[in-house]
N, C-alpha and C positions, 0 to 999 in steps of 0.2 A: 429821231432815231431809238433802236432798241432800248427797251431798259434792261440793264444787264448788271447792274451794279451787284455787290455781293449780298446785300440787303434784301434786294428783289427775288434774287435766284433763290435763297433760302427761303423767302416767304412761298415762294411757290411751290417748294419741293416739302416744304416741311408738313404738309397736309400726307405725304407718304408713310406707311406704316410699318413699324418694321416688321410685324407679321408678313405684310404683305411684299415686301422685299425677300423675305425669305423662300418664295416658290421661285424664284429662275436665280437665286445665288448661284447654280452651279456653273452660268454661262458667264459670271461678272468677274472683272479683272481681278488680281490679288490686291491686299491692301499695298501700298506702296510705301517702301520704309520710313523715307522723309517727310511722310503727308502726318504719320502715326499721332505727333500730337493732337492735332484736329479734332481727333474722334469725340474727346472730351467736349469739345463745343457742340457734338451733336447731342447733346443728352444733358445740357444742363436745364431742359426745361422738364428731364424726366426723372422726377427724384428717385424713383425706384431704380433706374439704371444707373444712377449716382450713386445710390448705397449699396449695387453689386460691386460697380468698381471699387469703391473703397472697400470692400471686404475682401474682394480681390487681390489688392494693393497690399494689406494688411497680413498676408496669407488665412484670411477665416477660411477656416474647414468648411463653410455654409455658402460659399458665393456659389452663385448659378455658374456653371459652365454653359450651360446650354443661352442661359441670358446672354453670356458674353460673346457668343456666337450670330447672337442675334444681332447684336451690336456691331458684328465686322460685317456679316453679311448686308447689315444697313448702307455701312459705307461703302460695300462693293457695288449697291444697288444706281450708288449717284452718278449720275453723268460727268464725264473728268471736267469738263468745264466749270461745276456744281464744285466739284472737288478742290479746283482751283479758287474758286472765287472764297471757299471756305478759309482755305489757307492764310487769305488777308486778315483771318478774323481770328491768328489764331491765339489758345491762351499761353498768358505768358507762363505760369502759374499749372497748367492742365494735371486732371487729377491723375492721371495716367501714362503709362506710357505701353504699346500695345508692340510686342517682341515678334517682327514678321517672321524671324528666322527659326520658328518652329509653327510656321501657318500652316504646315503640312499633317500636323499633328491632330489629334480627335476634337480639342475643341473650337480649331480654327484661325488658332490668336491666342497665344498667355500672354498673361498683365505680367510686366517686368518690372523689378522695383528698381530702377538702376538711380542709385546716388548719382548727382549731378552736380553735388556740392563739397566735394571732395576736396582736401587740401591737398596742395602739390598740384599746380597746374600743368606740370609736366607729365605728370603721372593719370589725370584726369583725361590729357586728350589722347594719350598712350589707349587708353581704355574706351576709347570710342568706337567700338565693335560689337556686333550681336553675340549673344552666347550671356549666358552667367558672366558675374561681376568676378573679377581678381582681386579679393579684399589684401587692403594696406597691411604695413605692417612689416618688424622685423621677424625673417623666419628663419634665417639662416643658420643659428644657432651655433651649436657644436659639432655643425657636418664637416665644419673645416677647424681644424686647430692648431695644425702647424705645417711647413710644409714635409711632404713626404713623397720619398721616387716611390713609384710603383706602387700604390697604396692595395692593402688586402681588396678593398672591395672590389677594385678590378676583375678579377676573378670570381666573387659572388656574381657580378653581372654577369659576366660572359656563363657563366654556368645556367643562369634564369634563361638566358638567349638559346642557349643549345636546346633545352629541354623547350623551350617554346617551338625552336624550326623544328625538333622534331615532331611534333603535334602540328604544323603547318604542311611537312612533307607529305606526312600519314593524308592528310587530305588531297594535297595533289596529286598523291596517287589514285584517288581515285578519280579523277578528273577522266573524260574519254577526246583523248586527240582527234582532231577533224583536220581535213584539209583544210588548206586556207590559200589564198593567191594574196600577193602585193603587187603594185602598181606601181612604179618608179615616176619621179617627174616627169621624163620624159614617157611617159607613156606605155613603158614596156611592162608588162605583168609578166610574174614569177612565181614558180608554182613550186621547182625543187629546187635544190642543190645542185651542186657541179657533178657531183656521183648522179644525180638522179633520183634522190631520197626526198618526196614530197614534204612540203611546208605543212607542219601540225601544230594546233592551237595548243596549248600551255607546252610545248617543247621547242618551239622555233622563234631565235632571238632574232634582234635588227642587227646584231652582232653576224648570224648566220645568213641572215639575207646582203650582208655588204659585203664577205666574203664569197658570197657565190658572182659577186663582181668584179671584186678583187681582194685580197687580203690585205694590202694597202690601205683600201679607203677603211677596210672595217678598223685595221691598227690605229689609224688617223682620227677616228670619229668619233667625239666626246659622248655624242646622244643623239638620238632620232628624232624626228620630227613625224606621229603617225597621226593619220585620220585614217578612223574607221569606217568602213562603209556597213558592217554591223558587225555585232557580236556573236560568240559562238552560244549555244542555247543554256550550255551550262556555266557561263561566268556571271557571277552576280555581283556588281561594283560594292556593295555595302559590305561581301564577304572580303572585298580584295582590300578596305581599308579606305577607300575612295570617298565615303563619306559620311565616314566618323569625325566631328567636330569641326570649327570652323574653317572655310575654305586655308587661310593662315592660320596657323596655333596661335601664332599674337599679333596678326596682322601687322606685321611690320611693313614696313615702304619700301624696303629694299628683299623681302622675301624671295623665296624662290619661287619660278616659272608656275604659272595656273596649270590646273588640269582640269579639265571639264568633261562630266560626263552624262550630262543632262539629254541623251539622244528624244525626250517625249516636247522639246523646244521646236518653234515654228523651222526655227535654222538649224537644223541636227548638224547639216557639214561641220560649222564653226565648232560646234560642240563636243564634237567628236573629235576635237584637233587638240593633241597633247603631246608633251615631249615624255618621251620612254626611254629605260635606263638601255642601253644598248644589249646588256647581259637579260634582260627581265623576258620573259617568254610572254608570246604576242596572243590575244583572245578575239582573234575574228580575222575577218577579212579587210587587207586596208586598201584603201582607194589611193592612198598617195604618202611614198616614206619618202623622209628625207633626211641627208645624212650630215649633221652639223660638226664641220670640223674648222671652219674657218674662225680664227679667235678675233680676227682684227676687226673682219665683217659681219659679222653675227652675233649681235646683242645678244640670243638664246644661249649659243655657245658658251662667248665670254659669262655668263651669270650661272650655269653650271660649272663650268673650271672653276668660278670663284668660288661657290659654294659649297664645293667636294673640297677645296684649299683650307677653307674655313674650318672642315673635319679635320682634315689633318693638322692642322694648327692645333684646336681643341683635343687631340689624340696626345699632339707634346707636352700640353699643358697639364693634362691629366697623369700623364706618365712621370714627369718631371717634377711637381708639386703635390699633387693630390688634388687639384684646381675643381670645385665643383661647378660645371658647366651648366651657363642660364640658354642665351640664345648668342646666336652667331651666323649673322645672315651677310648675305653678299653685297657690297654697295657697287656704285658706278665704276668705280674703279679701284680693286681691292675688297677688302674683308674685315670683318672683328669677330673676335669672341669676348663676351663678358662670362666673366667666372666670380663665384664666391671664393675671397681669401681669408674670411675673419676681419677685413677691412682695416687690420692695424697690423705695427710690426714689421717683421718680413713676410705678412701675408700681402704687402704691397711691390707692385711692379716695379723696377727701376731698369736701366738700361743697360746693365751689367748680366740681365734676362734675356738679351733679344741673342747673343751668342748660341746660350745651351738649347735655347728652342729653333735654331735655324741649325743647328748640328742636331735634333732630334727630329727635325722634319726631314733632313736628306737622310736619314737614316729610314725613316718609314717611306720615303720617296722609290727607295734602291730595292725596298722587300717587295713594292708590286703588289700592294694587301689589294684584293678586291673589294668595290665597295657591295654590300649584301643588301636588299632589300628584305624586310621581314615583318608580317601582316601581325600585328597585335590586340589583344582584346582589351579593353580599359584595366580589367583588375590584373591581366598580364604585363601592361605598361606600368602599373603601377607596383606591382612585386619587382620588375626590372629594374626601377628605377628607385626603389627603397635605399633611402640613406641622402638625397637628394631632393631636400624641401621646394627647390626650383622648380624641378620638372616634375616633380607628383600635383603640384598645385598646378600648373598647367593641365595636365593630366584631368584633375580631379572636377576644373571650371571649365573645359574648351573641347573635352571629351564626352558627347552623352554617354549616359547607360547604358549596355546591350548593343555598342557601337564599338567598329573595330578603328585603329588607324596605323601608323606606320612608323617603325623605325629603321635605320640603316647603321651597318657594320662594317669596319674597317679596321683590322688589327682588334687593338682592346678597345678601340670606342664601338661604343653603341649609343644612338641619339635619336631623338624623338624628330623627326622628320618625313616633310613630305616629297622629299627627292625632286628631282630625278638625281643622280650623279657619274662621275665617268666610271668606266669600266674598271681603273684601279687607280691605285696612287700615285704608281708611275708614270701617267700619264704629264703629272707636272715636274717640271725637266728645272727648275727656279723658283727659289722663293726667299724673299724678305720679310723680318719683323720692320716693321717702319714707326712704329710709334705707341705709346700707350697713355691711358687715365682713367680718372676713377670718373666712374657715373653709379646711380642708383636702380635696383631692379624697380623693372618698369620708367623709368626718369623719375620717379617719385622721390624727393628727399626724404621723406617719413619711410621709405624703405632702407632694406639694407645695400650699405656700399660694397658695389663690387667695383673689380678692376677690368678692362679693358684693355685687349690688346691687338692692334691694327697689323695686318699685311698685304701683301701683293704679292702674286705668282706668275708664271708665264709658262709656255711648251716651251720657250725657246731660252739659252741663257744670255742670248744677245739681246732679247727683248727687254730683260733685266737692267741689262746694262743702260740700256736706250732710254728708259724708265727712272734711273738715276740721275741720268745726266739732264733727261729735259725736268726732273726734279729740282734741280741746280740751278738750271735757267728759270725755272719758275719761280723760284726764292730771288733769282736777280729782277723779275719782272712782275714781281707781287704789287698790287694796283696800292697797296698801301704804303708800301716802301718809296713807289716812286712818286703816289700824291705828296708824300710829306716833303722828300727831297725838292721836288717842286714848286713846293709852297701853293698845292693847288685846293688843299680841302682841311679839316679839322674838326676833332669831337670833341665835344665836351661832357662830364658827365653830370651837368644839368640837364640836358637831353641827350641822353643816351641814345642809341642807334639813328640818331637825326643829324647829319653832317653839317657844316657849316663852309658851305662854298665860297673859298676866297676870290680875291679878286680873276686870278690868271685860272682857277678853274671855274670860275661862273662864266668864263668866255667859252668855252669848252661845251659847256651845259645848255650855252642858250645857241651856241652854232649848232647840236646835235639838232635842235627844237626847231632851231630855224631851218634847218637842211630838209627835216618832214614837212615843214609847212610847207615848201615851196614843191612837195612833193601832193600834199591835199589838195593846192590851188590847181594842179594841173589834172587831178584825177576826181574833180570833183564833189568833193566833200567840202560840208559846212562845219566851220567850227563853233562850237559852242562852250558856254560857261556853265557849269551849274554848281549846286552849294557844296560846300564843306562838309555840313551838319546837318542830321535830317533827325525828325523823331524815330523815332527805335518802329514806329508801326509802318514805315516804310519797309525794313529789313524783315519784320515777319511777312510782310505782303511777298516779298522778293524770296523767303526763302532760308535768309543768308543768316537772321538771328537763332534760325534752329540750328544751324549748322556750324556756324562760324564767328559767335558774338565772343567767345572765352577771346576772339583775335581783335577785338572790335574796342577800342577808345567809347567808353559809355557813361554820360554825366545825367544827373538831373536838371531840367529846367523849367521851372515853374511846377513843381511837383509832376511831371512827364518826364520819362528816360529819353536821352537822345544818344546819339554817336556822330563820331568822325566817319566822313564816307572811308570805308576799303577798297571802294571798285567806284564805277561810273555807273554800268549798266543800268540801276535799276532808276536813276536820275533822266537817264536817255529816254525809257519807256517812260517815265509820268510827261517827257515832252512829246512824243512821239501821239501817247493816249490825249494832250491838252487842245487838239482838237480833230474835226471829222478830216479822214482821209480816203484821198480815192488812186484804186489801182493805177491812175495816171500819177498820181505823185511819186509811185517806187522806180527805183530804189532811192531810198533816202539813206544819206549818208552822213552820219555825226563823230568830228572829232574832237577830242578832249584833251587837252594836256594840265587838268585838275591835281589839285595836289591832295595826297592818299594817306592815310597812315593806319597801319596795323600793328597791332600790339603785341609782337614778337617778343619770346620769352627772351631775356637778357642772356642767357646764356647762349641761345641761339643768334646774337648779334656778332658780324662779321664784314667788317670793313663797311664798303657798298655792295655787297652782295646779301646782304640782309639788313635790312633796315627799317626803322618805324614810320619813318617819313620820305617819301618818294611822289615823284611822277612818273605816268608812261603816257606815250602816242595811242593813247585809247583811241579805238574806232568801232563803232557801232551802224552795221546797215540794215536797215528793214527792208526785205525786197520779197516778191510773192514766192512758191516753188518751182516756178519754168527762170527765176531771173539767177537761182543758186550758182548755176556752173560756171555763166558770164562773170557773176562778182566775184566768184574765186579766181578767177584766171586772172581777173584784174588784180587782186591781192597779191597771187604768187607774183606776177609781174611786176607788182612794185617792190615787193619781197626782194626782188633779181635785182634790184636795180639798186636798193640802198645797199647789200650784201655785197654786190660785184665794187661800188664805191669805196668801203671799208676793205676790199681785198682778200672777203674771207669767201668758204668755197661751205656749200650746203647738201644736207640729203633731207627727203622729203618722205613720210611717213603716215599711211591713213590710218587712224585709228578708229576702229567703228564699235557698234553697239554692244555696253556689258550686260553681264547676266540683269545687273539691278536697274535696268535703263527705264527711264518713264516715256510714256507715249506712244501710241499707237505701232506697231511693229511694222506696218506697210509703210508710214512715214517714213520712220527710220531707214527701211531697205532704199524708199527712190532718192534719200538726201544722199546717200553712200555713193550710190549711184551717179549721185548728181555731181559729188568730189572725186569720185573715180576716173570723172568723164572731164571735169576740170585738168587734174593729176596728167592725163593722156594728152591731153591738146596743151600741156604747158611745157611737161617734159618727155612725154613719148609714153607709150608703155614699156613697163619692164625696168622703168628708171625709177620705181617707186618701189615702197617696201609696204604693205600691210601688216597693223600690229591688232589680230581680234582682238575682242570684246576690250580692249584697250581706252574707248571715249569716256567721253564725261556722263554724267547719268542722262546728261539735260540734250545731249546730242553729239551725232561724229566729231572729229577733226582731224586737221591736219598738222601731226608735227613736223616743224621746220628744227634739222638739228643743226649747226653751223660750226665751223672746225676752224680755229684761228692758225696762226703761225707757228705754234707748238702742235697742230693738230689734237687742240683738246676739244673738246665737244662742251657746245653750250647751248641751251634752248631758251632762245629769247622772243625771236617772234613766234606767233599762234596765229592757226585761223581755226576758228570752232563755231558750226550751227547748233543756235538755240533754239529748242522748240516749247521751252515750258515759261520762261518767261513773259511772251506772250500770252501765254495762257492765262497765269499768276495774274499779270495788270490788264486781263480782257482786251488787248490793244486789237484792232480789227480795222479792215477795210471796205471799202465800198467797188463790190465789184465791177459794178456797172452790169449785172445780172439782173435782170428783172423776173427769174424763174422762183417760185418761194423757199424760203432758206438756203439759198445761195446768194443774195443780195449781200452776205458781207463773210470775209472770210480773215484768218487769222494771218499775216507777216511774219514771215523767218526771222529771225537772228541772226547777223554775223558777228561775232566776236572777232574783232582781227588788231594786232598791236605788229610793228615793223622791229621797235628798238625794246618792248616789253617796255620794263622800268628804266627810266633813263639813266637813274643812278649806277644802276648794274652792266647797263651798256656801256657807260662810262670806266667801271672797273674793266670788263670784258676787251673796250680798245683799248686802254694804258697798258694789260698785257700782251695785247698781239700788236701793237709797235712799238712794246719795251719803252714806251713815254718818249719816244721818239716820231711825235706827231706829223702827220700830214698836212703841207703848208695851210689847205682850207680850212682844218682843223687846229691849227697849231695856236696857245694863246703867246709865245712868243715868236713873230713872224722875222723879225726883220732886228739887227741891233748894228747901230752906227760906229765906229770905232775912229774918232781923230788918233792922229798918228802924234799929234802936239796942240796943246792947248790954244794955240793960235786957228785953228780950223773949228772950233768948238761952234762959232756962231753959225757956219754954215753947216756942220752936222745941224745944228736948232732947226735951221732953214728946212734943210730936207726931210727931217723927221715931221715938219708941220707939214710939209707936200704929202707924204704918204699916210701920215695920220687922217687929213683931210679926206685921202679916200678908202678911209676904214678898215687900215692895216696898221696891226700891232707892232708898234715899232720904240726901241728905246734908244738913249745914248748913253753911253759908257763916258762919263766926263771923271772919272778917279784918277789917282794917280800912280796906279799899275804899271807895270809897262806895257808894253805894243803886244808882246808874245802872252803876257797874261792876262790882258784882255780877251784875246783871240779866243785863248784856251775858256776861260768861264763862258763868254758866250756859245763856244762848241761843248760841254759840258752841260751849260741850263738849256741846250736844246735850241737852240732861236736858227730856223731856217737858212738863213741869211745872217753872213756880217759884211757891213758895205763898210771900207777899209777909206779914208779921207784924208790926204794927204796935200802939199803945194798944187801937182799938177791935176787932181780930182777938181779942188777950188777952181782954180784957172780956167778949166777945161767945164765945168759945169756937171761934174760926171761923179762916177762912185765904182770901188776897186769890190768887186763880189767876191765873197768865198762862201762855199756851201758849209752847212755842219759838222760834212765828212772832211772837210779840210780841202775840197776840192777847188782851186783858183779860176774861176770864170773868166777873168781880168776885167777891164775898164768898161762901163755901159754909161750913156747917158741917163741922165735920170729919168726924163720921161719915156725915156726906151722901156727902162726896168718897170719904171711901175705900168707899163702895158703888158709886162712879160708879167710881173705879178698878177694882175688883172686876169688874166689869160688861167693862169692853175690856180688862182681861187673858183671860178666860174666854172672852170671842167672838173674840178673835185679831185685838182691832180697833188702827187705826192712830191 
């Protein structure tokens, strides 16, 4: 077998000189963000380069940027397989990091002295993004002293906004409008409005185009999804504020929709698709324009709606209290705004604030204030937000000098924001302040204390009413409440985040695993058992240590660092690599129910939905590229069977190559096409949605969103392709080819889980069923109730017979009244109560009642057992 160990690859390539690599660097791939630490490993034997790196890291002015460019070029020159091998030898204490966010600058990549040892874990994770570091510490100071209605600084900020707007209007007046064409989803192309006036760049907006079709469409649309075929010659994305700063100014998990304008990418069409304000002038020919007005069915529409609503609530907070706003992102449901209010005394929110906020929001909605986008320079933004140290800190750290960014205004509010937004505040018809909490700037407890207010809004008052009703239902169905009431699980402070599964809870837990195991057997999986702890070198090789170490439980073993496994995939890669593989062996399907541990922050632990100890119905498929479609279809069929049994519906989405993807673009394209074919085959063309650029960095994925009985969306199951782990672990199989260079190939790794975390699925199902477990899953299936103590022995015999058949059965031998026993069994959610009296004893029968108190009458014991077996075998309710 070929010698392809990391050491051998490095030895074969170490003779490459840095200067030799420089000659062909123009055609080499860019330095991957997540592999930058390995660069220090390449230079350990070159003292001169090490000194250069140290000088650059310390900010020494004498550091040679040209030399640093040479290092980057050397990295770029290496074969991807070599890079992969080097990943396995990552230094835990690298000399420096290469900040590739600025790789387009003159030095080909700047040294970034990021501090990864800050106190406050939440703050450290929140800052894990490109760009300069936002410093920790207290900065709020006297920017807020007491609650003040309509503070004077609102007018000062508004005056600066007006002055900047006058400058931008002057710039716009110099633009030359030219004719543009807009193509609709049905293929119809429009070039003029109803009156025949031609569409023009810098003048025509999506609202104008929608009004050409119908005024109703224009008035109901929240935002447009626009795909440009080209831009007009006088459009500059940088001038338009589209390239200033990080893609998201704070890299928020639920930030506004992405807007991409990189038409140099090989897949230009995807990168010229973006969400566009309805009242923002178009800047080129549009090959596809969609109008988003379906709040329930379109995630982008909801996100824009709730993002705009956050601005409305922020305006209310400024008007009522003089709050110093920080960040206010949309969430999966609703939104929040964090604001600095001194952190003590009347600066803290309370429930009495809800009604005034709701009243003020109602007034803002009634005014139908326009959302107005404005491009600003960094200096203009700093002037505009003078007095708000949080906004100015974001601008200073995240907006590069000499660039532009954007702000949005509605009424008195001006906020630093990428947008897009609704046309006006009147599109919001219903709003409620839902709760409040304390937090800290950037989530770090060493920073200023902030006040967070949550809200929710809808385009229809009936929707808000339904939402409130569902919230009450959700409280009743909360898995924590049900699990405690039914004595299923418990938690203890001595092992926070790890559930204690009590006997009845363990029955459900084990039944879920048994249910999946039956599927695995039928579907050709091989169940494996892998270690719980590994030397940290494994996680360096897999790449998880670089990105994920904060969330791992690490400890010392004989002077070496080890960790509890947070996932199974690297262990499965070791198993695949444990012997020579042939194409005849593929696909290989591993299944693993191993215990996993993740070091979640204590404040993030929530019942069974966020825990530290859990198990997954983990599966990994090693297959050839040609087998992707077949294996994915089989996994989708697996998923369908599982969720149909649970009584849940689902939606499928294909998430494609993100901007920071690793690997060959052609391979990505083929893989995405294979997933698309699988989806078409499984559910039919047009019945699934594409999420552009939302895939993982290591491969495209299918997001499976399931809906429970309350129409809430959960993402439990997953199917993901992975090109990177096979490279990192040098996995390969013998192709059977005798052609030189093609004797071996890398497998594709498919990550798949049907339940996801068993703990989380337990919580989802608990709330989905409202604690009324279906018979096959129920921990309390049958309760025998003797009407008199004389029949206790008979009940015990029936119990033994049912127990021998594997049913969960109990006998109520208490002194309670008959009606009390029946009621107790029904409240405890026993699926059946078997009443036994004199007649049943004499006839060898039982009298059957359901938990819904439906009386099914007298049944022979053996016949009833056969009936229960049928329910269990068919996974019936």
